[in-house]
N, C-alpha and C positions, 0 to 999 in steps of 0.2 A: 504494500500500500504506500501511496505517496501523500504528502501533506496537501490539503486542499488550498489552492491559491485564493487570495483575497478576492480577485476578480470573479472567481467561480461563485463565491458567496454572494457577491453583489448580483450576479445573474440569477441566483436562486431567489433572492429577495424580490427582484423584478418579476420573475416568473410567478412567484406566489401572490404578489400583489395584483398582477394582471389576472390571475385565476379568480381571485376574490372579486375583482371588478366585473369579470365576465359572468360570474355566478350571481351577481346582483347583491352582494353583501352590503354595498353602499349605493345610494342613489345620487344622481347629479345634485351637487350642492351640499352633500353630507361632509362632515369633517371626519377625517380618518383618525384612528387611535394615535396617541402621542408617540413620539420617537421612543420614549422609554417603554411604552406599552408594546410597541411593535418589536422592540429588542427582546422583550420577555416572551412574547408570543412566538416569534420566529426562532428564538434561540441563537441569535447571531449578535455580533458586536454593533454598537451604535454607529460606528463608521460605515459598516455594510448597509445598515438601514438607511443612513443619511444619503449614501451614494445611490442606493436603489431608488429612493424617493426622488432624488435629483434627476435620475434618468427618466422617470415617468413625467416629471415636470417638463423636461426638454421635449418629450414626445407629445406634450399638450394634454395629457390625461389628468394631471394633478396641478394644483396651484398652491404655492406656499405663501401664506399671509403673515407678515412680520408680527410677532407677538400674539397671533391668533391660532395658528395651526395650519394643517395641510388639508385642502379640500379637493373632492372629486369634481372635475369640470367637464369631463368627456369620458366615454367608455370605449371608443373605437379609434385607435391610433391611425388607421388607414383613412378614416373619415376626417380626422383632424388634418392630416397631410393634404387631403383633397381640398378641404376648406382653405388652407393656407395658399394653395396653388390658385384656387379660384379667386381669392381675395386680390391677387395681383393681376388678374385678367381684366382687360378693358371691356367696356359695355358691348362692343361689336363682337368680341370673342364669345362673350356669354350668350348673346343672341344666336350666334352661329351654332353653338352646341345645343341651345334650346330648341332649334328647329327639329332636331331628331327626337328630343325628349317630349316636347309639348305635343307633337303630332301623335306619338304613341300613347301618351297619357290621355289625350282627348278621345282617341278611338276606343281605348279600353274602358274609359269612364262611361262612354255612351253605351257600352255593352253591359257593364257590371255595376253601375252606380245604384245606390239604394235611395229610398225616399229621404232618409236622414241626410245622405250626402247632398241631395238636391236642396234641402232646406239650408244646409250650411253654406253652400255655394251662393244661394240667393241672399243670405245674410251678408256675406262678404261683398257682394256686388252693391247691396244697399249701403254698407259702410263706405264703400268706394265713392258712391254718389254723394254721400254726405260730406266726405272729404273734399270733393270737387267743389261743392257749393260753398264750403268754408275756405277754399283756396289753401288747404293745408297739405303741403307736399309730403310731409312725413307720414301723416295718417293715410294719405292716398297710396303711397308706396306700400305701407303695411297691409292695407286692405287688398291691394292688387296682388301682392305676394301671397297672402293667405288664400285668395281665390285660386291661384295657380297651384299652390301646394295642395289645396283641397281637391283639385281635379286629379292630381297624381295619387292622392289617397283613395279617391273614388274609383280609381282604376282597379283596385284590388291587387295590384302588383307591388308587393312589399319592397322588392329590390329597386324598382323604378321610383317608388316613393322615397326610399332612403337616399338614393342618388340625388333626387330632386331637392330633398331637404338640405343637402350639402351646399346647395346654391343660395341658401337663404340670404346671407349678407350681400353676395354679388348680385342677386336678383334685386334687392332693394336699391342698390347703387345704380344698377342698369335702368330700372324703372324711373328712379328719381332723375337720372340724367336725361331720359327721353321725355319726361313729362313737361307740359307747359300749361299750368293751371291758371294763367293770368285771366282775369275777368270771369272766373268760374267756368272756364271751358274744358271740356273733356278731351284729353289728348287722343282718345280713340274716336276719331271723327266719324268713322263708319259704323260705330256701335258694335264692333266685332265681339266684345265681351258678352253682350246680351245674346247675340246670335250663337255664340259658343255654348252658353248655358242652355239656350233653347234646343240646340242640336243634341246635347247630352241628355236633356230631359226627354226628348223625343226618341232617344235610342238610335240616332243616326250617326254611325261612326264616320262616314265619308264627310258629311256636313260638319261634324265636330272637328275633324282634322283640318278641313279647309278654313274654318273660323279661327282655329288656334294659330295656324300659319299666317292668317290675315292679321292677327294681333301683332305678330312679330314683324311683319312687313311694315305695319304702321309705326312701330317703335324705330325701325331702321330709318324710315323716312324722317322722323322727328330728329333723330341723331344727325342725319345728313344736313337737315335744315339748320341745325345749331352749329354745324361745322365741327 
């Protein structure tokens, strides 16, 4: 037998904490046990625990708050990496990728949506209209994003919904960049969002996909107008 290297202990700590996170031992926003508690539970040194926690902080799963403790802020390192990449993408890049995702989400939502899904989508559109009337760009972007995320959820395709959810921040920025709410005007001049909801409600995949792509074409035109 050979002595266990310190790095191997750190890897063990990282793997054990990842396992606990994957099993749902902590929820997003929960504070993890203290360093002393983790040292006792895992049976390793404080140094190994400290370096293991630091590794998960760098991965974006944990956040250390000075004088307060360590908190769980994400459960999937791959999704964190994707979010970081998306955050640096510009609005046109986001729209280009959304053409594939939105079309698929709209088609599947038209086939598999529930009555509850339709009610939620209608609520998001109503909130979007209220934000337009108030000329509130932040509220408009939040409601618009919620509408599109709702369509992905209504598709019943969990992988698609999870990928789409990774776009949250980039979606808000893209929509805010393309919006022009001056004088209470709707950036969606052709009212494609209403057509999209109607097609999903009617169970018409082709019309839903066409409306979803129409929304993106309108955003592209607005971005081009703004230069």
